C-alpha positions as CSV (number, residue, x, y, z in Angstrom):
1,M,0.1,0.0,0.3
2,L,1.1,3.3,-0.8
3,V,1.7,5.8,1.8
4,G,3.7,9.4,1.4
5,S,3.6,9.0,-2.4
6,N,3.9,11.9,-4.7
7,G,0.4,13.9,-5.0
8,P,-3.0,12.8,-3.8
9,C,-4.3,9.0,-4.4
10,I,-7.3,10.7,-6.4
11,S,-8.0,13.9,-8.0
12,V,-11.2,15.0,-9.7
13,S,-11.2,18.5,-11.4
14,G,-14.7,19.7,-13.1
15,L,-15.8,16.5,-13.7
16,R,-19.0,16.5,-15.6
17,M,-21.2,13.0,-16.2
18,D,-24.4,13.5,-18.2
19,Y,-26.9,11.1,-19.8
20,G,-28.7,12.4,-22.1
21,R,-30.2,15.8,-21.3
22,V,-29.7,15.0,-17.3
23,T,-26.8,16.3,-15.2
24,A,-25.9,13.3,-12.8
25,V,-22.4,14.8,-11.7
26,D,-22.3,18.8,-12.6
27,G,-18.6,20.1,-12.4
28,I,-16.9,18.7,-9.2
29,S,-13.9,18.7,-7.6
30,F,-11.7,17.5,-5.0
31,D,-8.9,15.7,-4.0
32,V,-8.2,12.5,-1.9
33,D,-4.8,12.3,0.0
34,Y,-3.1,8.5,0.9
35,G,-4.1,6.6,3.7
36,R,-7.0,8.4,4.6
37,V,-11.3,7.8,4.7
38,F,-13.0,10.1,2.3
39,G,-16.6,10.3,3.1
40,F,-18.7,11.3,0.2
41,L,-22.2,12.0,1.4
42,G,-25.3,13.1,-0.5
43,P,-28.9,12.2,-0.4
44,N,-30.5,9.4,-2.8
45,G,-29.9,10.7,-6.7
46,A,-26.9,13.0,-5.5
47,G,-24.8,11.8,-7.8
48,K,-22.4,9.2,-5.7
49,T,-22.7,6.1,-7.2
50,T,-22.0,7.8,-10.4
51,T,-19.2,9.5,-9.0
52,I,-17.9,6.2,-7.8
53,K,-19.0,4.6,-11.2
54,V,-16.4,6.9,-13.1
55,L,-13.5,6.5,-10.9
56,T,-13.5,2.9,-11.3
57,T,-13.6,3.0,-14.6
58,L,-17.1,1.7,-15.2
59,V,-18.0,4.7,-16.9
60,H,-16.3,7.5,-18.8
61,P,-16.7,10.9,-17.7
62,T,-18.7,13.5,-20.6
63,A,-16.0,16.0,-19.0
64,G,-13.6,17.3,-16.5
65,S,-10.6,15.2,-15.8
66,V,-9.9,12.5,-13.5
67,S,-6.8,10.6,-12.1
68,M,-5.3,7.6,-9.7
69,F,-2.3,7.0,-8.4
70,G,-0.9,9.8,-10.9
71,K,-3.0,8.1,-13.4
72,D,-5.7,9.3,-15.7
73,V,-7.9,6.7,-15.1
74,V,-9.8,6.5,-18.7
75,R,-6.1,5.9,-20.4
76,H,-4.5,4.1,-18.0
77,A,-8.1,2.2,-16.4
78,K,-6.5,-1.0,-17.0
79,E,-3.2,-0.7,-15.0
80,I,-5.2,1.1,-12.2
81,K,-8.0,-1.9,-11.7
82,K,-5.8,-4.2,-10.4
83,R,-4.7,-1.8,-7.3
84,I,-8.7,-1.3,-6.1
85,G,-11.0,-2.7,-4.8
86,V,-14.8,-2.1,-5.3
87,V,-18.0,-2.7,-3.3
88,L,-21.0,-1.0,-5.0
89,Q,-24.5,-1.0,-3.6
90,E,-26.0,-3.6,-6.6
91,P,-26.0,-7.2,-4.8
92,S,-23.2,-9.1,-6.0
93,Y,-22.4,-12.6,-5.2
94,E,-22.1,-16.6,-6.7
95,G,-25.1,-18.0,-6.3
96,N,-24.0,-21.5,-6.5
97,L,-21.1,-21.5,-4.5
98,T,-20.5,-22.0,-0.7
99,V,-18.6,-18.7,0.5
100,A,-15.4,-20.1,1.3
101,K,-15.3,-21.5,-2.3
102,A,-16.2,-17.9,-3.4
103,L,-13.1,-16.5,-1.6
104,D,-11.2,-19.1,-3.3
105,L,-12.0,-18.4,-6.7
106,Y,-12.1,-14.7,-6.0
107,G,-8.4,-14.8,-4.7
108,M,-7.5,-17.5,-7.5
109,M,-9.0,-14.4,-10.3
110,W,-6.4,-12.0,-8.6
111,G,-3.4,-14.4,-9.4
112,M,-2.8,-15.8,-5.1
113,P,-1.0,-19.0,-4.6
114,G,-2.7,-22.2,-3.2
115,E,-1.9,-21.9,0.2
116,R,-2.0,-17.8,0.7
117,R,-5.4,-18.0,-0.9
118,R,-6.5,-20.3,1.8
119,D,-4.9,-18.3,4.7
120,R,-6.4,-15.6,3.2
121,A,-9.5,-16.9,2.9
122,R,-10.0,-18.0,6.7
123,E,-8.5,-15.5,7.9
124,L,-11.9,-13.7,6.5
125,V,-14.3,-15.7,7.2
126,E,-12.8,-15.2,10.9
127,K,-12.6,-11.7,10.9
128,F,-16.0,-11.1,9.7
129,E,-17.5,-13.9,12.1
130,M,-18.4,-16.1,8.5
131,Q,-18.0,-19.3,10.6
132,E,-21.7,-20.4,10.8
133,F,-22.4,-20.0,6.9
134,A,-18.8,-20.3,5.5
135,N,-20.0,-23.9,3.8
136,K,-23.7,-22.5,2.7
137,K,-24.2,-21.4,-0.4
138,N,-24.6,-17.7,-1.3
139,D,-28.2,-17.9,-2.6
140,E,-28.7,-19.4,1.1
141,L,-27.7,-16.5,2.8
142,S,-29.4,-13.8,4.7
143,I,-29.2,-9.8,3.2
144,G,-26.4,-8.9,5.8
145,Q,-24.6,-12.6,5.7
146,R,-24.3,-11.5,1.3
147,R,-23.5,-7.9,1.9
148,R,-20.8,-9.7,4.2
149,V,-19.3,-12.0,1.9
150,Q,-19.5,-8.9,-0.7
151,V,-17.3,-6.6,1.5
152,A,-15.2,-9.4,2.6
153,R,-13.9,-10.7,-0.9
154,E,-12.5,-7.8,-1.7
155,F,-9.9,-8.4,0.9
156,M,-8.5,-11.4,-1.0
157,H,-6.6,-9.1,-3.0
158,D,-4.1,-6.4,-2.1
159,M,-5.1,-3.2,-3.0
160,D,-4.1,0.8,-2.4
161,L,-7.2,2.5,-2.8
162,L,-11.0,0.7,-1.7
163,F,-14.7,1.5,-2.8
164,L,-17.2,1.3,-0.1
165,D,-20.3,2.5,-1.3
166,E,-23.0,2.1,1.2
167,P,-21.0,-1.6,2.6
168,T,-23.1,-1.7,5.8
169,V,-26.9,-2.0,4.3
170,G,-28.6,-5.4,5.6
171,L,-26.4,-5.3,8.5
172,D,-27.0,-5.5,12.4
173,P,-25.0,-3.0,14.6
174,A,-23.0,-5.5,15.8
175,A,-21.6,-6.9,12.2
176,R,-21.1,-3.2,10.5
177,R,-18.8,-2.7,13.6
178,V,-17.0,-5.3,12.8
179,L,-16.9,-4.0,8.5
180,L,-16.0,-0.8,9.8
181,D,-13.0,-2.1,12.5
182,Y,-11.6,-4.3,9.6
183,V,-11.4,-1.2,7.3
184,K,-10.0,1.1,9.6
185,K,-7.2,-1.6,10.8
186,H,-6.0,-1.4,7.0
187,V,-6.3,2.4,6.9
188,H,-3.8,2.3,9.5
189,G,-1.6,-0.2,7.3
190,G,-1.8,3.0,4.3
191,L,-5.2,1.7,2.7
192,T,-7.0,4.8,1.1
193,V,-10.6,4.5,1.4
194,F,-13.5,6.5,-0.3
195,F,-16.6,5.9,1.2
196,T,-20.9,6.5,1.1
197,T,-23.2,5.5,3.6
198,H,-26.1,7.4,4.8
199,I,-25.1,6.3,8.6
200,M,-23.9,9.2,9.8
201,E,-22.5,7.7,13.2
202,E,-20.5,5.4,10.4
203,V,-19.1,8.5,8.9
204,E,-18.3,10.2,12.5
205,Y,-16.0,6.4,13.6
206,L,-14.6,6.2,10.0
207,C,-13.8,9.4,7.8
208,D,-11.1,11.9,8.0
209,E,-12.5,14.2,5.9
210,I,-16.2,14.3,4.1
211,A,-17.6,16.1,1.1
212,I,-21.4,16.7,0.5
213,I,-23.0,16.7,-3.1
214,N,-26.4,17.0,-4.0
215,R,-27.9,17.4,-7.3
216,G,-24.3,16.3,-8.7
217,R,-22.3,19.4,-7.3
218,M,-20.0,19.8,-4.4
219,L,-21.7,21.7,-1.6
220,A,-19.0,21.4,1.1
221,I,-15.8,19.2,1.9
222,D,-13.9,19.6,5.2
223,T,-13.2,17.4,8.3
224,P,-15.7,16.7,10.4
225,A,-14.7,18.9,13.3
226,G,-14.4,21.6,10.6
227,L,-18.0,21.3,9.0
228,K,-19.3,21.1,12.7
229,Q,-17.8,24.5,13.8
230,K,-19.1,26.1,9.8
231,Y,-22.5,24.4,9.8
232,G,-23.0,23.3,13.0
233,G,-26.2,26.1,13.9
234,I,-27.9,25.8,17.0
235,K,-25.7,24.1,19.9
236,A,-26.9,24.1,23.2
237,V,-25.5,25.8,26.6
238,E,-26.0,24.1,29.3
239,I,-25.7,25.4,33.3
240,K,-25.9,23.8,36.7
241,L,-26.3,26.4,39.5
242,K,-24.3,25.9,43.0
243,E,-27.1,26.2,45.7
244,V,-29.2,28.1,43.5
245,P,-32.7,27.5,41.7
246,A,-32.7,28.0,38.1
247,Q,-35.8,30.0,38.6
248,S,-34.5,32.6,40.5
249,V,-32.1,33.7,37.6
250,M,-33.9,33.5,34.2
251,G,-34.5,37.0,34.3
252,I,-30.7,37.6,33.9
253,I,-30.5,34.3,31.6
254,R,-33.3,35.6,29.1
255,Q,-31.3,39.5,29.6
256,V,-28.3,38.0,28.2
257,A,-29.6,35.1,25.9
258,G,-31.8,37.7,24.2
259,S,-34.9,36.6,22.5
260,N,-33.8,34.3,19.7
261,S,-32.5,31.9,22.3
262,A,-34.4,29.1,23.2
263,V,-34.3,28.6,27.4
264,E,-35.2,26.2,29.5
265,V,-35.2,24.5,32.6
266,P,-34.5,21.0,32.6
267,A,-33.5,20.5,36.5
268,E,-34.0,22.8,39.4
269,D,-30.5,23.8,39.4
270,T,-29.8,23.6,35.6
271,V,-30.7,26.1,32.5
272,R,-30.1,24.8,29.0
273,I,-29.9,27.1,26.3
274,G,-30.1,26.7,22.5
275,S,-28.0,29.6,20.4
276,Q,-26.2,29.7,17.0
277,N,-22.9,31.6,19.0
278,A,-22.9,29.1,22.1
279,Q,-19.3,29.8,22.8
280,E,-19.6,33.3,22.7
281,L,-23.1,33.3,25.2
282,L,-21.6,30.7,27.7
283,V,-18.8,33.5,28.0
284,K,-21.2,36.1,28.6
285,L,-23.0,34.2,30.7
286,I,-20.9,33.1,33.0
287,E,-19.5,36.8,33.6
288,A,-22.9,37.8,34.1
289,L,-23.6,35.5,37.1
290,A,-20.4,35.8,38.7
291,A,-21.1,39.8,39.2
292,R,-24.1,39.0,40.9
293,S,-22.6,36.2,42.5
294,V,-24.3,33.3,41.5
295,Q,-22.2,30.5,42.0
296,I,-21.5,27.6,39.0
297,E,-21.2,23.9,39.9
298,S,-20.4,22.9,36.3
299,V,-21.2,24.2,32.4
300,S,-21.3,22.2,29.1
301,V,-21.5,23.2,25.4
302,T,-23.2,20.4,23.7
303,P,-21.8,19.7,20.0
304,P,-23.9,19.7,16.6
305,T,-24.2,16.4,15.4
306,L,-23.1,15.4,12.1
307,E,-26.2,14.7,10.8
308,E,-27.4,17.9,11.5
309,V,-24.5,19.5,9.9
310,F,-25.7,17.3,6.9
311,L,-29.4,18.7,6.7
312,T,-28.1,21.9,7.3
313,V,-25.5,22.1,4.6
314,V,-27.9,19.8,2.2
315,G,-31.1,22.1,3.1
316,T,-29.4,25.2,2.6
317,A,-28.7,24.6,-0.9
318,T,-31.6,23.1,-2.0
319,T,-33.3,26.1,-0.5
320,T,-31.2,28.6,-2.7
321,T,-32.0,26.3,-5.4
322,A,-35.8,26.7,-5.5
323,T,-35.6,30.4,-4.8
324,N,-33.4,31.0,-7.9
325,T,-35.5,28.4,-9.8
326,N,-39.1,30.4,-8.8
327,T,-36.6,33.3,-9.5
328,A,-35.9,33.3,-12.9
329,N,-39.5,31.7,-13.6
330,N,-40.9,34.9,-12.8
331,N,-38.6,36.9,-14.6
332,S,-39.3,34.3,-17.6
333,R,-42.9,35.1,-17.2
334,G,-42.5,38.8,-17.1
335,R,-40.7,39.2,-20.5
336,A,-43.4,37.2,-22.3
337,V,-45.4,39.3,-21.0
């Protein structure tokens, strides 16, 4: 696996993908560094799977440039395919083969020698906890079990880059964590991962950087912490008072917090305030209470969740698009008159 190579592992510039009159991907650009997990998020129909199909050489882009390992994906498709693993949303399995034989076949296709192939298959059966159904045919497995096999078989060969498109669909929480932990272990060893999911807990757990796409356009790209800081929206400030009932200081709280902040009393000695400027508000509240000799036992600021950030980014973009569309339509009607 390549760590510390010159340039990014993936470089995308102005990527556009049209299907007839429909534009699935509209001029997006981003880079993915080696040894990182890049989360590619968006609602259904945002253009995620189309982007992955371009990156994995399954379709040629309409416009723009895409390179992996410093090589153009169109001109060097055959060479690139040898160095990547791909798990797409669509189910893919060898129905008439047992799990063990399917893994062995996959290793054989990649030219792995017999003993090494069998050792790797046994390791994967154990790591993905597939012992109970290793000798069952894939047709006899549940959706979640088939998904485990689909992901596990990609690890039958050595690769530098792994594409995971909704890899945990159908998995229970325990199996999902096993899969994510196994991926994380290989990332620590230098593997680069391009990862899509609708489960924000997985993004929090696995991703180093996140891009949010909608309607084929890039809306935001940053680390999870950076996105939270930029798009976090309302956060909660909670103050627990010492030997003072919360109701006795509500006048001070409301005066400092202002009318745009939501104030509640979850406990007799505790006040919680929702605010878009939580850090700044907390400082002002502490100063105001201290000036009146009100003692504070503890304070905390609850950060926004990644799901809240995602909804904010996508929601804002959708609202802006709708407004622009309405304005254009109104202008068009005005010219027609």
